N, C-alpha and C positions, 0 to 999 in steps of 0.2 A: 504493500500500500504506500509506504513511504517513497519507494522508488518511483511508483506511478505518479505520485503527487509532484515529486521533483521534476519528472519528465514533462508533465503538463505545464509546470511553471516555466521551465526552460523553453518549451515550445511556444507558449504565449509570449514570453519575452522576445524570442527570436522573431515571431510573427509581427510583433509591435515594432521591432527594430527594422524589419524589412519594409513595413508600410511607411515608416518615417523616411527611410532612404529613398523609396520610390517617390514620396511626396516632394522631397528636396530636389531630386532629379527633374521632376515635372516642373517645379518652379524655375529652375535655372535654364531649362531647355524649351519646354513647351510654352510657358507663359510669355516670355519675351517674343517668341516667334509669333504668337497670337497678337502681340501688341504692335508688330510691324505693319504699318498701313501701306496700301497700294499707292504708287505714284499718282498724284493728281493730274488729270488730263486738263491742260490749259486750253482755253479758247484761242482762236487766232488773234483776237484783240489783245489778250493777256500776253501772248508770245511777243507780239510786236511792241507792246508797251515795255516789256522786260528788256528786250533788245535795245530799244531806243534809249532807255535810261542809261545804258552803258556808252552811248555815243558822246564823244568829246568833240565840240565844235572847233577843232584846231585851225581850220581855214574857212572863213566866212566871206561870202560875196554880198555886200550891202548895196542894193540898188535904191539909193535914197531919193532919187527923182526919176520920173518917167519922161520928162520933157527933153526934147532934142531938137537941134537945128538942122539935122539931116533927115532924109526920108528913105532910108535903106529899105528896099522892097521885101527883104526877108527878115526884118527885125523881129525878134521874139520877145521883146520887152517894150511894148509900145506905149504911147502917151495916152493911156486910158484914164488917168487922173493927173491933176496938177499938184497933188498934195506933197508937202515936204514937212517932216516933223520939226518942231522948234528945236533949236540946236542943243538946248540943255536936255531935252528928252532923248535926242539922238545919242548924246554923250552917256546918259544913264543906261541906255540899252547896250552901248558898247562896253561899259564897265561890267554889266551883267554877263556879257559874253566872255570878257577877260576872266572873270571870276569862275566861269564854267570851263575854262581851259583854252580859250582862243589864243593862238599864237600869230596868226596872219589874218589881216582884214584887207579885202579888196573893194575899193569904192568904184561903183559903176552906175549906169543909168539905163535908159536915157543917156544924156551927155552930162557928166558930173560937173563940168566947168560952167554950165549954163546958169546955175542958180547963184544969185548974188555975185556974178562974174568971177566965180572961183573962190571967193573969200570964205564961204560956208564950208566948202570942201577943204580948203587950206587949214581952217581951224580944226576940223575933224582929224586931218592928217597929223597936225601938231599934237593934238590931245592924245591920240593913240600912241604916238612914238614917245613923246616927252612925259606925259603923265601916266598913261597905262603901261608904258615901256614894252610895247609889243615888239617881238623880234622882226616882224615884217609888216610894212604898210605899203600897199600898192594901189594903182589907179588904172582903169581902162577908159580911154578917151578916143574921140575921133581926131583930136589934135587941132581942130580948127579955131578954138577959142583960148588956147593957152598963150600966155604972155611971158616974156622973160622976167618981168617983175615978180611973177608968181614964184618962179624958181628962186629968185633972190630972197624972197621972204620965207618960203616953205620947203625949199629943196633939201635942206639938211635933214628933214623929218621923213622924207620919202625914200623908200628902197627901190621900187620898180615902177616905171611908167610904161604902160602898153598902149600903143597907138594902133587902131584898126585900119588896115589897108588891104583891100581885096585884089587890087590889080596895079600894075605899073604902067598901065595904059590909061591916060586921063579920060578918054572917051568911055572906056569900060566902067570906070568909077562913076561917071555921070549916069550911065544907063542903070547901074545898080541903085543909084540914089545917094551915093556917098560923095556929096559935094553941096556947095551953096553958092549960087550965083556964078560969078566969074573967078572966084578964088580957086587956086590950085591945091587940090588935096595932097598931091605929091610934094609940092613946095613946103607945105606945112609939115609933112612927115619928116623931111630932111632937116627942117629948121628945129623941130622938137628933138630929133636925134642929136643934133649939135649941142643944144642946151643941156640935154641929159649928160653928155660928156663933160661939158663945162662945169656943171653944178653937181657932178658925182652922183647921178641917179642911174640905176641900171635900166637900159632901154630894151623894150620888148615889142614884138609885132604880132598882132592877131589877124588872121585871114579866114574868111568864110568862103569855102569852095562851092561854087554853084555853076549853073549852066553857062554863065557869061565869062567865067575865068578858068574853067576846068581844063582847058587845053593850053593854058599859058605856061611858059617856063620862066620862073622868077628867080632861078638860081643865081644869076649874076648880080641882080639888084639886092637880094637878101644878103649875099656874101659881102657886098660892098658896105651895106649898112651895119652888118655885124651885130645883130641883137643878141642878148644873152639867151633868149628863147624866141622861137618862131612858132606860135601856136596855130595850127591848121585845123579848122573845124569843117566837118561836113554839114552843109546846110540842113537845118532841122525845122520841122513843122511842129508848132505848138497851137493846139486848138484854143480859140479865144484871143490869140495874139496875132498870128500870121496865117491862120487857117480857120475855116468855120464861119458860121453866120455872124457872130458878134466880134469878129476880128477887125482890126484897122489896117491889116495888110493881107495880100493874097500871094503867098510865097510858093504856091504849087509850081509855078513856071521856073522857079530857081532850083528845084530839087534835082539832085543827081543820084545815080545808082551807087551801090557799094563798089562795083567794079570801076566805075569812073573815078571814084574817090581814090581807090587803090592805085589806079594808073597815074594819077597826079602825084601821089606819094612816091611811087617808083621813079618818076621823072626827077624828083628832088631828093633822092636818097643820099646824094653826096653832101647835102646841107646838114652839118652836124647839129645845129641848134634846133632842128625841126622836131616838134612835138605834135603828133597827129591825134585827133579826137573824132572818132566816128560817132554816129547817132547813138549807138549802144553805150558808148563810154560817157557821152554827155548827159544822157537823160536823168540818171539818178546818182551821179558822182559829185554833185555840187551842193553845198549848203547855200541856198539862195534866200536872202532876206529882202522883202519888198519895202516900199516906202512907209508902211505901217509897222515895220519890224516883225512881219509874219514870215515864217518859213514857208517856201513854196514847194509842194510835192509835184514833180513832173512825171511820175512813173506811168500815168495813164494817158500821156500825150497832151496834158493840159496842166495848168497851174492851180492846184488845190491848196488854198492857204490854211495855215494853222492859226491859232489865236496868237496875238502879239506877245512877244516876250516881255513887253512892258506891263502886260496885264496878268500873265500866268507864270512868268519866269522861263528861263531857258530850258530847264530839265523837262518841263511839261510840254512846251511848244515843240521841242525837237523830236518828240515822239511821232509827230505828224509831218516830218520833213521829207520822208521817203529816201533818206540818205543811205547810200550803200558805201560803207567805208572801205570794203575790199576793192570795189571798182575805183574808188578815189585813189587808192594806192597803185592799182594796175595802170591807170592812165597817167601816172607820174605826178599826182597832185601834191605829193610831199617831195620837196627838192630844196636845194640851198636857196632860200628866199630872203635872206638878209644880206644887204650889200656889203656889210662888214665881213661876212664869211665868204663872199664871192671872190675876194682878192683881185678885183679888176684893176687893170692898168688905165688910169685916167689920163 
């Protein structure tokens, strides 16, 4: 009897110990596995929002005016408004962009020198370089309204000045619409190039390749002008700007094929400073800020605006910019853009 009692006690003790061990194993293995939740499936909007939050506006194109003294037939940022922000509001927006990571700002239009005869632009250039201390400040202009006195006052604060020139044939420029009265666009181009050299501003040329200049050979002229970059764009249609019912331009007649664009590039392959940009590269690789400081999303072939960074901040507005940072890098958007780092021979 005593032996049986001892055996039962040992058996009960062993059973209790076994149950305790099983319970502990269950807690350490089974329970945590049960607590692991499935990955949450995000909506398309959530994915885009999350991705956009990581976007740094390192290079921004600020089109602060739509007004222009030229009438280029393919213009994709037309004079649909005459609005220009008060300069203090523009500065506030530029500071917000700097705080969000902007390293380079490019002022464009319209024609940026048209508003207040260039003094508005000059003050923004000075503010960005002197007070915000941006590594690079640049301008894109048609060159027709620039005076040497502007360089004397603001040249120290400007890194790059790009002048748009689509042909080295004056008649072709006039057909395109790049001209005003009897003034010579090519004379202005050479004059501005000389001033850039005199006042230590890097000189750049932008050309839009279209049906009127696609067969031209510009090698000799570009080589002689020796810009730091020659940006060559394929003519692009933007609904509401240069195509469609509500547009101020009808650019369909200027459009060329991918093969025609490639033939032009092949003809100029010896030009070392050439930087080509096809329609595919252009459409979503730029951070474009309009006159209200709204980012413009061009992915659908039109310009869909975000809310203004002045109202919602950069982080929120940039979610709706449509910006493709990978394509920005592929097209060469990141380059040596400070004149101090270019080590140019003036």
